[in-house]
VEXDO-175600 format. One record per residue (C-alpha): residue number from 1; residue in one letter; x negated, y negated, z. Coordinates in steps of 0.02 Angstrom, whole numbers. Layout:
BEGIN
<roti num="NUM" residuo="a" x="X" y="Y" z="Z"/>
...
***
This chain:
BEGIN
<roti num="1" residuo="m" x="-1440" y="-794" z="-1391"/>
<roti num="2" residuo="l" x="-1338" y="-655" z="-1471"/>
<roti num="3" residuo="s" x="-1224" y="-550" z="-1363"/>
<roti num="4" residuo="k" x="-1323" y="-392" z="-1399"/>
<roti num="5" residuo="s" x="-1481" y="-472" z="-1331"/>
<roti num="6" residuo="r" x="-1389" y="-533" z="-1176"/>
<roti num="7" residuo="y" x="-1322" y="-358" z="-1141"/>
<roti num="8" residuo="r" x="-1496" y="-285" z="-1166"/>
<roti num="9" residuo="w" x="-1569" y="-414" z="-1046"/>
<roti num="10" residuo="l" x="-1438" y="-372" z="-913"/>
<roti num="11" residuo="l" x="-1459" y="-184" z="-932"/>
<roti num="12" residuo="n" x="-1649" y="-199" z="-920"/>
<roti num="13" residuo="r" x="-1630" y="-309" z="-766"/>
<roti num="14" residuo="l" x="-1514" y="-180" z="-688"/>
<roti num="15" residuo="r" x="-1638" y="-40" z="-727"/>
<roti num="16" residuo="h" x="-1773" y="-131" z="-628"/>
<roti num="17" residuo="q" x="-1655" y="-169" z="-482"/>
<roti num="18" residuo="s" x="-1603" y="1" z="-417"/>
<roti num="19" residuo="d" x="-1489" y="-62" z="-277"/>
<roti num="20" residuo="g" x="-1384" y="-168" z="-396"/>
<roti num="21" residuo="l" x="-1359" y="-351" z="-438"/>
<roti num="22" residuo="e" x="-1236" y="-470" z="-359"/>
<roti num="23" residuo="e" x="-1143" y="-579" z="-484"/>
<roti num="24" residuo="c" x="-1157" y="-736" z="-378"/>
<roti num="25" residuo="g" x="-1340" y="-715" z="-328"/>
<roti num="26" residuo="p" x="-1421" y="-885" z="-359"/>
<roti num="27" residuo="d" x="-1584" y="-808" z="-418"/>
<roti num="28" residuo="l" x="-1496" y="-699" z="-546"/>
<roti num="29" residuo="v" x="-1388" y="-843" z="-609"/>
<roti num="30" residuo="v" x="-1538" y="-958" z="-635"/>
<roti num="31" residuo="e" x="-1644" y="-820" z="-713"/>
<roti num="32" residuo="y" x="-1501" y="-771" z="-831"/>
<roti num="33" residuo="s" x="-1472" y="-953" z="-879"/>
<roti num="34" residuo="k" x="-1656" y="-979" z="-919"/>
<roti num="35" residuo="a" x="-1662" y="-819" z="-1023"/>
<roti num="36" residuo="t" x="-1501" y="-848" z="-1120"/>
<roti num="37" residuo="g" x="-1469" y="-1036" z="-1114"/>
<roti num="38" residuo="a" x="-1299" y="-1009" z="-1031"/>
<roti num="39" residuo="p" x="-1227" y="-1157" z="-933"/>
<roti num="40" residuo="i" x="-1218" y="-1153" z="-743"/>
<roti num="41" residuo="l" x="-1077" y="-1230" z="-640"/>
<roti num="42" residuo="y" x="-1132" y="-1307" z="-475"/>
<roti num="43" residuo="r" x="-1002" y="-1344" z="-341"/>
<roti num="44" residuo="l" x="-1022" y="-1423" z="-171"/>
<roti num="45" residuo="n" x="-1051" y="-1293" z="-34"/>
<roti num="46" residuo="d" x="-1038" y="-1147" z="-154"/>
<roti num="47" residuo="y" x="-1152" y="-1032" z="-250"/>
<roti num="48" residuo="p" x="-1195" y="-1079" z="-429"/>
<roti num="49" residuo="r" x="-1082" y="-990" z="-553"/>
<roti num="50" residuo="c" x="-1112" y="-938" z="-733"/>
<roti num="51" residuo="p" x="-951" y="-891" z="-827"/>
<roti num="52" residuo="q" x="-1054" y="-814" z="-968"/>
<roti num="53" residuo="l" x="-1140" y="-696" z="-847"/>
<roti num="54" residuo="i" x="-973" y="-640" z="-773"/>
<roti num="55" residuo="r" x="-901" y="-611" z="-949"/>
<roti num="56" residuo="d" x="-1054" y="-508" z="-998"/>
<roti num="57" residuo="f" x="-1041" y="-402" z="-840"/>
<roti num="58" residuo="n" x="-855" y="-374" z="-874"/>
<roti num="59" residuo="k" x="-895" y="-317" z="-1052"/>
<roti num="60" residuo="l" x="-1025" y="-193" z="-989"/>
<roti num="61" residuo="v" x="-901" y="-125" z="-860"/>
<roti num="62" residuo="k" x="-768" y="-110" z="-995"/>
<roti num="63" residuo="h" x="-884" y="-5" z="-1103"/>
<roti num="64" residuo="g" x="-934" y="107" z="-957"/>
<roti num="65" residuo="l" x="-1117" y="56" z="-950"/>
<roti num="66" residuo="v" x="-1108" y="-25" z="-778"/>
<roti num="67" residuo="m" x="-1011" y="14" z="-617"/>
<roti num="68" residuo="r" x="-933" y="-126" z="-513"/>
<roti num="69" residuo="k" x="-914" y="-125" z="-324"/>
<roti num="70" residuo="r" x="-819" y="-257" z="-225"/>
<roti num="71" residuo="s" x="-915" y="-346" z="-89"/>
<roti num="72" residuo="y" x="-877" y="-485" z="34"/>
<roti num="73" residuo="l" x="-1005" y="-611" z="93"/>
<roti num="74" residuo="y" x="-1035" y="-619" z="281"/>
<roti num="75" residuo="d" x="-1152" y="-730" z="380"/>
<roti num="76" residuo="l" x="-1269" y="-669" z="518"/>
<roti num="77" residuo="n" x="-1132" y="-684" z="650"/>
<roti num="78" residuo="g" x="-1015" y="-570" z="554"/>
<roti num="79" residuo="f" x="-895" y="-705" z="493"/>
<roti num="80" residuo="m" x="-838" y="-702" z="312"/>
<roti num="81" residuo="v" x="-924" y="-840" z="214"/>
<roti num="82" residuo="m" x="-806" y="-842" z="66"/>
<roti num="83" residuo="p" x="-630" y="-772" z="67"/>
<roti num="84" residuo="r" x="-644" y="-714" z="-114"/>
<roti num="85" residuo="a" x="-740" y="-558" z="-153"/>
<roti num="86" residuo="t" x="-897" y="-548" z="-256"/>
<roti num="87" residuo="h" x="-951" y="-396" z="-355"/>
<roti num="88" residuo="i" x="-1108" y="-292" z="-353"/>
<roti num="89" residuo="y" x="-1154" y="-207" z="-517"/>
<roti num="90" residuo="q" x="-1255" y="-48" z="-541"/>
<roti num="91" residuo="l" x="-1299" y="56" z="-693"/>
<roti num="92" residuo="a" x="-1180" y="200" z="-727"/>
<roti num="93" residuo="p" x="-1265" y="370" z="-699"/>
<roti num="94" residuo="s" x="-1237" y="419" z="-881"/>
<roti num="95" residuo="v" x="-1334" y="265" z="-941"/>
<roti num="96" residuo="q" x="-1478" y="279" z="-819"/>
<roti num="97" residuo="n" x="-1597" y="364" z="-943"/>
<roti num="98" residuo="s" x="-1514" y="328" z="-1110"/>
<roti num="99" residuo="i" x="-1530" y="179" z="-1225"/>
<roti num="100" residuo="t" x="-1357" y="129" z="-1285"/>
<roti num="101" residuo="w" x="-1313" y="-48" z="-1337"/>
<roti num="102" residuo="v" x="-1143" y="-120" z="-1377"/>
<roti num="103" residuo="d" x="-1102" y="-275" z="-1478"/>
<roti num="104" residuo="h" x="-911" y="-276" z="-1480"/>
***
């Protein structure tokens, strides 16, 4: 799949998810992989990761189409699940109602 189509897919997915998307969400990773054919890395006792998805999110942040917020994963008892942070992505307010695509 071309990069422009992947960006469009991500932006449309973000439009339908008003509270944002988490980059390590298993559902998002699997759905993105099925839509784009990107490979998924599975590790023992860890969430599935998709390097292509992370690169695409970084590109959208770089171009100002998406905002990134740092988030830490906690279990129900309040203990941190993973020491490294994950990110939650939301559409930038300027992009909310516009249709702008990048391919660089």
